[in-house]
C-alpha positions as MATLAB code, in Angstrom:
seq = 'MSVQNIERRIPVTLLTGFLGAGKTTLLNHLLSQPEMATAAVLINEFGSVAVDHHLVTKIDEDLILLDSGCICCTVRGDLTRSLTELFMRCMRRELKPISRVIIETTGLADPAPVIYTLMEDFFVAERFRIDGVVTVVDATHALQQLAQHAEPVKQIAMADRLLLSKCDLTTPEQLADVSRTLTRLNPSAAQIYVRRGEVAVASLTNCGLYDPGSKTPDVAGWLAEEKVREERRKAHGHHHHDHDVDRHDAHVYSFALTFDQPLQWVFFADAVATLLDTMGDRILRIKGLLNVVGEHKPRVVQCVQHVMYPYSRLDDWPAEAPYNDRRSRLVFIVRDLPQSMIEQAFAMFCDARDVGEPAKTC';
ca = [
      -0.429   -0.197    0.034;
       1.657    3.371   -0.814;
       2.056    5.949    1.487;
      -0.373    8.515   -0.141;
      -2.979    5.602    0.442;
      -1.806    5.245    3.901;
      -2.452    8.883    4.388;
      -5.831    9.038    3.143;
      -7.357    6.446    5.379;
      -9.248    7.865    8.262;
      -7.615    6.906   11.337;
      -9.137    5.019   14.649;
      -8.350    5.234   17.941;
      -9.094    2.316   20.109;
     -10.498    3.307   23.711;
      -9.958    0.370   26.123;
     -10.044    0.073   30.113;
     -11.501   -2.218   32.387;
     -15.109   -1.703   34.186;
     -14.803    1.631   35.842;
     -11.558    2.833   34.719;
     -13.381    6.236   33.417;
     -13.471    6.058   29.718;
     -16.914    8.124   28.840;
     -15.835   11.019   31.527;
     -12.314   11.077   29.264;
     -14.167   10.674   25.939;
     -16.630   13.571   26.886;
     -13.878   16.044   27.622;
     -11.718   14.861   24.366;
     -15.236   15.281   22.084;
     -15.458   19.208   23.779;
     -12.242   19.954   22.060;
     -12.738   21.439   18.701;
     -10.014   19.061   17.364;
     -12.656   16.616   17.862;
     -15.577   18.115   16.315;
     -15.533   15.648   12.999;
     -14.649   12.810   15.019;
     -17.073    9.732   14.962;
     -17.518    7.935   17.928;
     -18.408    3.881   18.436;
     -19.639    2.852   21.548;
     -19.562   -0.765   22.222;
     -21.534   -1.757   25.791;
     -21.705   -5.313   27.961;
     -25.010   -6.054   29.053;
     -28.336   -5.838   27.091;
     -29.104   -3.104   28.544;
     -26.784   -0.271   27.794;
     -26.338    3.113   29.464;
     -22.946    4.657   28.630;
     -23.546    6.112   25.300;
     -26.374    8.093   27.072;
     -23.735    9.449   28.620;
     -21.450   10.915   26.305;
     -22.429   14.467   24.883;
     -22.039   13.816   21.408;
     -25.253   12.210   20.436;
     -25.701   13.002   16.950;
     -25.562   10.806   13.637;
     -21.705   10.297   14.312;
     -21.997    7.949   17.428;
     -22.979    4.499   16.789;
     -23.858    1.807   19.366;
     -22.687   -1.439   18.744;
     -24.339   -4.372   19.425;
     -24.567   -5.309   23.287;
     -21.967   -7.710   24.037;
     -18.349   -7.808   24.173;
     -16.399   -7.412   21.135;
     -16.098  -10.767   20.135;
     -16.956  -12.315   16.743;
     -20.404  -11.598   17.052;
     -19.970   -8.264   17.464;
     -16.785   -7.801   15.288;
     -18.996   -8.280   12.494;
     -21.164   -5.398   13.733;
     -17.877   -3.091   14.099;
     -16.952   -4.134   10.604;
     -20.386   -3.176    9.374;
     -20.838   -0.169   11.347;
     -17.454    1.226    9.700;
     -18.564   -0.089    6.139;
     -21.747    1.721    6.547;
     -19.958    5.133    8.371;
     -17.500    5.287    5.355;
     -20.288    4.867    2.396;
     -22.241    7.758    4.106;
     -19.702    9.903    3.764;
     -18.899    9.083    0.485;
     -22.640    9.570   -0.661;
     -22.070   13.155    1.923;
     -24.677   12.261    3.820;
     -22.432   13.153    6.805;
     -19.911   15.477    6.823;
     -16.395   14.570    6.235;
     -15.300   12.367    9.592;
     -11.408   13.079   10.646;
     -11.224   10.283   13.028;
     -13.066    7.382   14.562;
     -13.051    6.575   17.877;
     -14.051    3.390   19.412;
     -14.742    2.874   23.178;
     -14.972   -0.778   24.057;
     -16.365   -2.376   26.771;
     -14.400   -3.081   30.192;
     -14.411   -6.370   29.885;
     -13.122   -6.474   26.063;
     -10.542   -8.104   24.642;
      -8.516   -5.771   22.380;
      -6.995   -8.553   20.259;
     -10.046   -9.056   17.693;
     -10.808   -5.576   17.362;
      -7.097   -4.647   16.417;
      -6.795   -7.815   13.961;
     -10.323   -6.769   12.297;
      -9.022   -3.364   12.041;
      -5.431   -4.350   10.146;
      -7.076   -7.703    8.242;
     -10.479   -6.978    7.129;
     -10.037   -5.862    3.506;
     -12.806   -2.980    2.946;
     -11.619   -1.754    6.844;
      -8.246   -2.020    6.541;
      -8.230   -0.217    3.139;
     -10.388    2.609    4.509;
      -9.460    3.116    7.958;
      -5.925    2.127    9.807;
      -5.360    1.963   13.355;
      -4.029    5.642   14.743;
      -3.437    4.032   18.167;
      -4.732    1.811   21.236;
      -5.231    3.919   24.091;
      -6.286    2.203   27.588;
      -7.226    3.970   30.521;
      -6.165    2.572   33.678;
      -7.834    3.170   36.899;
      -4.873    4.185   39.368;
      -7.660    3.813   42.334;
      -7.842   -0.009   41.906;
      -5.275   -1.053   38.818;
      -3.462   -3.547   41.120;
      -6.292   -4.934   42.588;
      -8.410   -5.566   38.948;
      -4.528   -6.976   37.555;
      -4.644   -9.057   40.176;
      -8.196  -10.826   39.701;
      -8.741  -10.560   35.952;
      -6.908  -11.167   32.881;
      -8.932   -8.846   30.385;
      -7.245   -5.354   32.020;
      -3.409   -7.313   31.680;
      -4.279   -7.431   28.178;
      -5.440   -4.188   27.476;
      -2.593   -2.779   28.601;
      -0.120   -4.542   27.129;
      -1.383   -3.842   23.878;
      -1.424   -0.131   24.347;
       0.347    2.455   22.837;
      -0.125    4.849   25.317;
      -1.529    4.503   29.229;
      -3.877    7.024   30.500;
      -3.693    6.999   34.402;
      -7.022    8.105   35.489;
      -8.782    9.455   38.938;
      -4.802   10.436   39.937;
      -6.320   13.092   41.993;
      -7.436   10.418   44.353;
      -4.446    8.603   44.439;
      -1.315    9.080   47.317;
       1.963    9.485   45.074;
       2.854    6.096   46.692;
       0.056    4.358   45.010;
       0.580    6.004   42.031;
       4.488    4.822   41.986;
       3.084    1.486   42.562;
       0.934    1.279   39.793;
       3.498    3.081   37.185;
       5.788    0.577   37.979;
       3.258   -2.211   37.471;
       2.192   -0.517   33.764;
       6.028   -0.803   32.974;
       7.064   -4.473   33.637;
       3.489   -5.118   31.273;
       4.204   -2.694   28.439;
       7.344   -0.790   28.718;
       7.373    0.871   25.467;
       3.933    2.573   26.211;
       3.802    6.174   27.455;
       2.212    6.748   30.710;
       0.028    9.870   30.862;
      -1.338   10.881   34.421;
      -5.421   12.058   34.231;
      -7.059   13.987   37.036;
     -10.869   15.064   36.717;
     -10.964   13.359   33.216;
      -9.107   16.399   31.628;
      -6.678   15.154   29.225;
      -5.095   16.340   25.896;
      -6.224   15.518   22.582;
      -2.909   15.119   21.617;
      -2.739   11.986   24.262;
      -4.899    9.638   21.720;
      -3.723   10.676   18.342;
      -0.522   10.560   16.115;
       0.519    7.380   17.929;
       1.747    5.652   14.193;
       0.685    2.598   12.904;
      -0.156    0.141   15.238;
       3.106   -2.172   15.458;
       2.387   -5.677   17.817;
       6.715   -6.024   17.121;
       6.889   -2.791   19.535;
       5.236   -4.744   22.301;
       6.117   -7.929   24.764;
       6.177  -10.992   22.687;
       2.730  -11.697   24.003;
       0.807   -9.530   21.549;
       2.055  -11.056   18.681;
       0.790  -14.341   19.925;
      -2.339  -13.258   21.135;
      -3.079  -11.471   17.164;
      -1.717  -14.686   15.614;
      -4.177  -16.986   17.810;
      -6.889  -14.424   16.383;
      -5.759  -15.107   12.963;
      -5.942  -18.936   13.365;
      -9.590  -18.460   15.449;
     -10.366  -16.303   12.104;
      -9.489  -19.008    9.356;
     -11.211  -21.397   11.401;
     -14.508  -20.012   11.473;
     -13.984  -19.121    7.801;
     -13.250  -22.817    7.300;
     -16.370  -24.273    9.008;
     -18.403  -21.264    7.887;
     -19.300  -20.236   11.409;
     -18.699  -16.409   11.433;
     -20.715  -15.717   14.577;
     -21.633  -17.618   17.354;
     -24.199  -18.019   19.816;
     -23.310  -15.608   22.722;
     -25.196  -14.555   26.075;
     -24.982  -10.565   25.799;
     -25.266  -10.269   29.737;
     -22.683  -13.087   29.961;
     -18.727  -12.641   29.985;
     -17.875  -16.235   31.380;
     -18.532  -18.420   33.983;
     -18.315  -16.144   36.682;
     -18.979  -12.463   35.633;
     -22.419  -11.560   33.899;
     -24.662   -8.488   33.966;
     -27.959   -7.917   34.767;
     -30.165   -4.494   35.283;
     -32.782   -3.753   37.667;
     -35.723   -1.664   37.373;
     -38.079    0.668   39.451;
     -41.536    2.010   38.501;
     -42.002    4.567   40.787;
     -39.633    7.755   41.368;
     -36.630    6.766   44.357;
     -36.103    8.424   47.646;
     -32.494    9.024   47.739;
     -31.347    8.575   50.996;
     -33.070    4.991   51.179;
     -31.311    4.317   47.871;
     -28.007    5.516   48.535;
     -28.188    3.318   51.726;
     -29.105    0.194   50.281;
     -26.421    0.962   47.556;
     -23.581    1.902   50.214;
     -24.430   -1.585   51.705;
     -23.827   -3.333   49.193;
     -20.146   -1.747   48.349;
     -19.580   -1.957   51.989;
     -20.438   -5.924   51.837;
     -19.906   -7.044   48.753;
     -17.965   -4.685   47.060;
     -15.273   -7.051   46.296;
     -17.394   -8.781   43.701;
     -19.500   -5.655   42.068;
     -17.109   -4.720   39.306;
     -19.551   -2.262   37.986;
     -22.748   -0.121   38.768;
     -23.943    2.221   36.148;
     -27.783    3.384   35.699;
     -29.810    6.495   35.585;
     -32.366    7.111   38.198;
     -36.011    9.072   38.694;
     -35.624   10.723   42.025;
     -38.290   12.280   43.848;
     -38.882   15.747   43.345;
     -36.370   15.694   40.708;
     -37.301   16.176   36.620;
     -34.127   15.378   34.997;
     -32.015   11.553   35.354;
     -29.509   11.024   38.272;
     -26.514    9.192   36.666;
     -25.220    6.997   39.251;
     -21.569    4.776   38.562;
     -19.794    2.692   41.205;
     -16.683    0.941   40.607;
     -16.208   -2.086   43.606;
     -16.280   -0.077   47.143;
     -16.776    3.277   45.375;
     -19.963    5.221   44.661;
     -18.600    8.296   42.933;
     -20.669   11.925   42.850;
     -23.545   11.497   41.093;
     -24.815   13.687   37.965;
     -27.357   14.407   36.031;
     -28.297   14.308   32.473;
     -30.126   17.291   30.789;
     -33.628   15.353   30.164;
     -34.460   11.839   30.031;
     -33.478    9.926   26.908;
     -36.132    9.565   24.161;
     -35.389    6.148   22.894;
     -36.356    2.851   24.391;
     -36.313    1.641   27.466;
     -35.279    5.232   28.823;
     -38.002    6.790   27.679;
     -40.418    5.861   29.933;
     -38.625    7.406   32.940;
     -38.238    4.568   34.924;
     -34.722    3.926   37.154;
     -32.814    1.449   35.405;
     -29.283    0.216   37.273;
     -26.800   -2.400   35.637;
     -25.350   -4.209   37.445;
     -21.550   -6.405   36.476;
     -20.749   -8.768   39.003;
     -18.864  -11.559   39.220;
     -19.905  -14.659   41.432;
     -22.624  -12.952   42.795;
     -26.153  -13.795   42.597;
     -28.887  -11.286   41.656;
     -31.290  -12.266   43.885;
     -28.925  -11.006   47.230;
     -28.618   -7.198   45.573;
     -32.364   -7.447   45.261;
     -32.767   -8.547   48.686;
     -30.802   -5.331   49.634;
     -32.945   -3.154   47.896;
     -36.072   -5.109   49.037;
     -34.581   -4.189   52.949;
     -33.877   -0.533   51.929;
     -36.520   -0.096   49.681;
     -39.058   -2.099   49.793;
     -38.522   -2.880   45.926;
     -39.927   -5.887   44.610;
     -37.285   -8.124   41.904;
     -36.532   -6.936   38.739;
     -39.295   -9.009   36.873;
     -42.106   -6.887   38.900;
     -42.852   -3.509   39.595;
     -41.143   -1.831   42.138;
     -42.534    0.308   44.885;
     -41.292    3.721   45.626;
     -37.817    3.553   47.099;
];
């Protein structure tokens, strides 16, 4: 491929990071910058109830929600179709010219299938080029997450740049420990400290063509394994597999609780605080939009393990289903934690019944 063709291809930034790392907060800050005015955004979420795309301020025709589920072979097909459609709509001038695509993956995503698709799918690779894999690392939880989960290890090892989020919430000693661990996993990646989700656009751009050879040997091995899997799927005529979008593996899964009536914030906060205090090591992520008594705008709730972050508000309720009915919905991503235990906590504090039934006022 000529240098001229390479320069004409649309750069793609793959934004990864484990659950609760702060990808959406960082993305909102980036999209508020003039340099990103012509960027298109693709968001992939885990679970059948999507939340994150409602938290991104760039809600327009250039924001695409990939089918719920981790980016594996099933959703990877949606990625190819979405990029193809995006390119063709630009060619037909149905969209304004796009200067960049940002793909925000679910926190449980394996970057290897996405990188392989961007590099090897003929139509995509002729029109798009990887301009960096950027991984957001939660400096407050990174060491624990790396010890317990394989996903963040792979996300970090495959990165061109590492953005250490929530640095304002850590001690210098904790930050130094995290930095040393990241250097061991990926010595070639630049480490950039992020506070309050604020980062320069240059931190994500101009990483250069993706080079697996500059990473640890594991990276080339993972991409080789992806090639073998793809060839096996083609040989057997299976381009997709049956996949439960609410289950990541035998231990990690997602579910949503819905409350019909507006919630009393004090009682709700007590229920969440108790859950995080007693079960936080098994609660990987909580996120949701709440209808709170006396408020017209939805509250955004986000929790990671033992921490409940300060809530925020959206300007209005989303117009599309399922949130257009203005019912509160909480999405949980948990590890080896029965849904019934979560429901019992809300029943105790909020007199709420299980997800399959209407909920009373909390």
